[in-house]
N, C-alpha and C positions, 0 to 999 in steps of 0.2 A: 837764620834758619832757612831751610830749603823752602821753595815755593810749594803751595798746595798741589797735590797730585790731582789733576783734573780727571784723568781716566786711565784705566788699565784694561785694554781690550783683549779678551781671550775667547775661546770656544768651549762650551760645555761638552760633556761626554755624549750628548745627544746631537751635537753639531750646530747648536744655536750660538750666535754671537752674544757675548755678555760683557758688560762694563762692570768690573768688580767694584769700582769706586761708587757706582750708583747702587748696585745690589747690596753692598755691605756698608752703606753710608752710616756714619755715626758709631761704628764699632772699631776698636783698635784691632789691627790685623797683623798676623804673622804669616807672611808669604814665603814659601820655599820654592825657588825656581830649581827644578831638578830635571834629570833625564833618566829614563828607565835603564839605559845602558851604562850608567855611571854607578860603579859598585859602591863608592862612598855614599852616594845618594840612597841607594836601596838598602845598603847594609847598616848605615849609621844615621843618616840625616832623616829619612822618613820615619824610622822608629823614634827618633828624638822629637820630631814634629808631633807624633802621636802622644808622646810623653808630655810635651808642652800643652797639648790640647787637654789632657787629663788634669794637669797641675794648675794651669792658669785659666780658670773657668770664665773669666771676664774677657778673654781674648778669642778672636776667631782665627783658627789655623786653616790655611788654604794652600794646597799644592798646585804648582803650575809646571806641567811637563813641557819643556821647551824642545821643539822639533828642530833638528839640524839635518841638513842634507835632504834627500828625496824620500826617505822613509815616511810612510803614513802610519801613525799610531792610532790604534782603535781603543774603544772602551774596554774590550777584552784584554788587550795588551796592558792597559793601565791596571786593571783588576788583577791580572796574573802575578804581579810582583808581591801581592799581599797574601800571607798564608791563609787568611780566611776566604780569599777570593772576592772580598768586598772592599770598597774604599772606606777608610776610617774617618775621613774628613773630606770636604769638597775638593775635587781635583779638576783642573781645567787644562786645556791645551793651548800652548803658545805657538801658533802657526808661524813658521819661518822665523822663529826666535825673535819676534818683535819686542816682547816684554823684556827679554834678556838684554836686547840692545837698548831699550828705553832706559834701563837702569844701569847701563854700562857694567854689566855683571863681569866678574873676574873669572867665572867658570861655574860649574855646578858642583855642589849645591850653593846657591846664593840665597841668603835670608834677607828679607825686607821687612822691617818693623815700621808700621805706619800707625800714627796716632789716630784717635777717634775723630779728630777734626781734619784729617787728610794730609798730614805732613809726614814726609819720610824721616823717621827718627834715627834709624840705623840701617846700614847695609853691611852685611857680614858674609864673607866667603868662607866656605869650608864646613867640615863636620868633625874634625879631630878635636882633641882636648882644648887647644887654645881657642878655637872658634866656639866650642861649647861653653867655655868660661865667659867669653865676651857676650854670648847670647844670654846666658843666665843673668849676668849683671844688668844687661839692657832690659830684659823682660821684667825685672823687678820694678823698673820705673816707667814702663810703657803704660800709658793711660789713654 
């Protein structure tokens, strides 16, 4: 089994540094590393994450926008991709794609399923049908 994840350092939408492993300790997590400019992320993956949040009430769904290049992404930028103009689940910023690198992501969206005791259970890339099937099977057994 993978070692326990000690920390996942991100920035909240107010600019504060947060360690997700401290903030959400003891909760099984579904993390989606995405980027606002990724059409697969905004068109398929984020709506799927919302669906998972509604379906799997015992899981905590979290979005992590990974910054690439020099662009600065604001709270308003994050909110603008949602039709309601509000974020449907907690979303954090991954400055300089450090979390993306920490988990050797294959691209965006990258899904990280973390057990309630802090182990990386699965890491799945993509948002198309094959990835969705792998995610569904994995979510059934994530505790």
